[in-house]
VEXDREN-2710 file (C-alpha; in Angstrom, 1 decimal):
% VEXDREN-2710
k/r/px/py/pz
1/MET/-10.2/181.7/-154.5
2/ARG/-12.6/182.1/-151.7
3/LEU/-10.0/184.0/-149.6
4/LEU/-9.3/186.3/-152.5
5/LEU/-13.0/187.2/-152.9
6/LEU/-13.3/188.0/-149.2
7/ALA/-10.2/190.3/-149.3
8/LEU/-11.6/192.2/-152.3
9/LEU/-15.0/192.6/-150.5
10/ALA/-13.4/194.0/-147.4
11/LEU/-11.4/196.5/-149.4
12/GLY/-14.5/197.8/-151.1
13/CYS/-16.4/198.3/-147.9
14/ALA/-13.5/200.3/-146.3
15/SER/-13.5/202.7/-149.3
16/ALA/-17.3/203.1/-149.1
17/GLU/-17.1/204.0/-145.4
18/ARG/-14.6/206.8/-146.0
19/GLY/-16.6/208.4/-148.9
20/PRO/-15.4/211.5/-150.9
21/VAL/-13.1/214.1/-149.2
22/PHE/-14.5/217.6/-149.2
23/ALA/-12.7/220.9/-148.2
24/THR/-13.7/222.1/-144.7
25/SER/-12.9/225.2/-142.6
26/THR/-10.0/223.2/-141.1
27/SER/-8.5/222.8/-144.6
28/PHE/-7.6/226.6/-144.9
29/GLU/-5.1/228.8/-143.2
30/ASP/-6.4/230.2/-139.9
31/THR/-6.5/233.9/-140.5
32/THR/-8.3/236.6/-138.6
33/ARG/-11.2/238.2/-140.6
34/LYS/-11.2/242.0/-140.9
35/PRO/-14.3/244.1/-141.6
36/PRO/-14.3/245.8/-145.0
37/SER/-12.9/249.3/-145.1
38/PHE/-14.8/252.1/-147.0
39/ALA/-12.2/254.8/-146.4
40/PRO/-10.7/256.3/-149.6
41/TYR/-7.1/255.6/-150.1
42/LEU/-4.9/258.5/-149.2
43/PRO/-1.2/258.0/-148.6
44/ALA/0.2/259.5/-145.3
45/VAL/2.1/262.2/-147.1
46/GLU/-0.9/263.3/-149.1
47/ALA/-3.1/263.2/-146.0
48/THR/-0.7/265.5/-144.2
49/ALA/-0.6/267.9/-147.0
50/ALA/-4.3/267.9/-147.4
51/SER/-4.7/268.6/-143.6
52/ALA/-2.3/271.5/-143.8
53/GLU/-4.1/272.9/-146.8
54/VAL/-7.5/272.7/-145.1
55/ALA/-6.0/274.3/-141.9
56/GLY/-4.5/277.1/-143.9
57/LEU/-7.8/277.7/-145.7
58/TYR/-9.7/277.7/-142.5
59/SER/-7.5/280.2/-140.8
60/ALA/-7.7/282.4/-144.0
61/VAL/-11.5/282.5/-144.2
62/VAL/-12.6/282.4/-140.6
63/PRO/-12.7/286.0/-139.3
64/LEU/-10.7/286.9/-136.2
65/ASP/-12.4/288.3/-133.1
66/ALA/-14.3/291.4/-134.2
67/GLU/-12.8/293.1/-131.1
68/ALA/-9.4/292.9/-132.8
69/ALA/-10.7/294.8/-135.8
70/ARG/-12.2/297.5/-133.6
71/ASP/-8.9/297.8/-131.8
72/VAL/-7.1/298.6/-135.1
73/VAL/-9.6/301.3/-135.9
74/THR/-9.2/302.8/-132.4
75/ARG/-5.4/302.9/-132.9
76/PHE/-5.9/304.5/-136.3
77/PHE/-7.6/307.5/-134.8
78/MET/-5.0/307.7/-132.1
79/ALA/-2.3/307.8/-134.8
80/VAL/-4.2/310.4/-136.8
81/LEU/-4.7/312.8/-133.8
82/VAL/-1.0/313.0/-133.2
83/GLU/-0.3/313.0/-137.0
84/SER/2.1/310.1/-136.7
85/ASN/2.9/308.4/-140.0
86/ARG/5.1/306.0/-138.1
87/ASP/2.2/304.7/-136.0
88/LEU/-0.3/304.8/-138.9
89/ALA/1.8/302.9/-141.5
90/PRO/1.7/299.5/-139.7
91/LEU/-2.1/299.7/-139.5
92/LEU/-2.5/300.1/-143.3
93/ALA/-2.0/297.3/-145.8
94/GLY/0.7/298.0/-148.3
95/SER/-1.9/298.4/-151.0
96/ALA/-4.5/300.1/-148.8
97/TRP/-6.9/302.5/-150.6
98/SER/-8.7/305.6/-149.6
99/VAL/-12.1/306.0/-151.4
100/SER/-13.9/309.3/-151.5
101/GLU/-16.6/310.3/-153.9
102/GLY/-15.8/307.3/-156.1
103/ASN/-12.1/308.2/-156.3
104/ARG/-9.5/305.7/-155.2
105/GLN/-6.1/306.8/-154.0
106/PRO/-3.3/305.1/-152.0
107/ALA/-4.3/305.6/-148.4
108/GLN/-0.8/306.4/-147.1
109/ALA/-0.4/309.2/-149.6
110/VAL/-3.8/310.6/-148.8
111/TRP/-3.1/310.8/-145.1
112/ARG/0.3/312.4/-145.6
113/ALA/-1.4/315.1/-147.6
114/ARG/-4.1/315.6/-144.9
115/PHE/-1.5/315.9/-142.2
116/ALA/0.3/318.5/-144.3
117/GLN/-2.8/320.6/-144.9
118/LEU/-4.9/320.1/-141.8
119/ASP/-4.1/320.3/-138.1
120/TYR/-5.4/317.1/-136.4
121/THR/-3.4/317.8/-133.3
122/THR/-6.1/320.3/-132.3
123/LEU/-8.2/317.3/-131.3
124/SER/-5.3/315.5/-129.6
125/GLY/-6.3/314.0/-126.3
126/ARG/-10.0/314.1/-127.2
127/VAL/-12.2/311.1/-128.0
128/VAL/-13.3/311.2/-131.7
129/ALA/-14.9/307.8/-131.9
130/THR/-15.4/305.6/-128.8
131/PRO/-15.0/301.8/-129.2
132/SER/-18.7/301.4/-128.1
133/THR/-19.9/303.5/-131.1
134/LEU/-18.0/301.4/-133.7
135/ARG/-20.3/299.1/-135.7
136/THR/-18.9/295.9/-137.0
137/TYR/-20.1/293.9/-140.0
138/THR/-19.0/290.5/-141.0
139/TYR/-19.7/288.4/-144.1
140/ALA/-22.6/286.9/-142.3
141/SER/-24.2/290.3/-141.7
142/ALA/-23.4/291.7/-145.2
143/GLU/-27.1/292.2/-145.9
144/ARG/-27.4/294.4/-142.8
145/ALA/-24.5/296.5/-144.1
146/VAL/-26.3/297.1/-147.4
147/ILE/-29.5/298.1/-145.5
148/ASP/-27.4/300.5/-143.4
149/GLY/-25.9/302.0/-146.5
150/VAL/-22.3/301.1/-145.7
151/PRO/-19.8/298.9/-147.7
152/ALA/-20.4/295.2/-147.1
153/PRO/-17.6/292.6/-146.6
154/GLN/-17.0/290.7/-149.8
155/THR/-15.4/287.6/-148.4
156/ALA/-15.6/285.6/-145.2
157/ALA/-12.1/286.9/-144.3
158/GLU/-13.1/290.6/-144.3
159/VAL/-14.6/292.7/-141.6
160/VAL/-16.0/296.2/-142.0
161/VAL/-15.9/298.6/-139.1
162/VAL/-17.9/301.8/-139.4
163/ALA/-17.0/304.9/-137.2
164/ARG/-19.2/308.0/-137.0
165/PRO/-16.9/310.6/-135.4
166/SER/-18.5/312.6/-132.6
167/LEU/-15.9/315.3/-133.4
168/SER/-15.5/316.0/-137.2
169/TRP/-14.6/319.7/-137.0
170/ALA/-11.9/321.9/-135.4
171/SER/-13.3/325.4/-135.3
172/LYS/-14.5/325.9/-138.9
173/THR/-12.2/323.3/-140.5
174/ARG/-13.6/319.9/-141.3
175/LEU/-11.3/317.1/-140.4
176/PHE/-13.4/313.9/-140.9
177/GLY/-16.4/312.9/-143.0
178/ASP/-19.7/312.0/-141.3
179/PHE/-18.6/308.3/-141.3
180/LEU/-15.5/306.3/-142.1
181/ALA/-15.9/302.7/-143.2
182/PHE/-12.8/300.6/-142.7
183/LYS/-12.5/297.4/-144.6
184/LEU/-10.1/295.1/-142.7
185/ARG/-8.4/291.8/-143.6
186/PRO/-6.3/289.4/-141.7
187/LYS/-2.6/290.4/-141.6
188/GLN/-0.4/288.0/-143.4
189/GLY/1.3/285.7/-141.0
190/GLN/0.0/287.5/-137.9
191/PRO/-3.1/287.1/-135.7
192/SER/-4.3/290.6/-136.3
193/TYR/-6.0/292.8/-138.9
194/GLU/-4.8/295.5/-141.2
195/ILE/-6.8/298.2/-143.0
196/ALA/-7.3/297.4/-146.7
197/GLU/-9.6/300.3/-147.6
198/ILE/-11.1/303.4/-146.0
199/VAL/-14.4/304.8/-147.5
200/GLU/-15.1/308.4/-146.4
201/ASP/-17.1/311.2/-147.8
202/PHE/-14.4/313.8/-147.4
203/ARG/-12.5/316.3/-149.6
204/LEU/-9.5/318.4/-148.8
205/PRO/-10.3/322.1/-148.7
END
């Protein structure tokens, strides 16, 4: 009996020494902790499409070098002075307009009529408007265009180039208005401009 009591007492002491078992850091799987991510979920395909869309929008609204716009206007006058519809056509947008005294007409038809009735070749080889005299207005300087009394760009993609010809007459025949305002827009699919509209105070005699 005495031996049985001693055995029970020894068992109780052993249980008391171990105590309750609690979960510790060694009880869980050893995984590497990652910082939380606050980036919105965007699948790879959607991200690529979004990037392409943004890039396309950027190229559409950011104006090209203004020098490129002035170059188009310079080539316009060169084509006019030799009355070349072939050289003029690529510079004009398919829907380009000629605006005079509030009247809007297709620009290509207007210049064909002017070539038929007026002789621009009398000024061939002469400088009508030098590149240094061309004034350029971007969307950022639209307010200055209004102050100067010329058409202002309506979008960030447009550029307005104003020419004031030093030669407007051939003998007693008027060939150009006092100024021509060219509204240019980026040419679709090409890193260049095309003329979308020409505003000029001019009437055929």
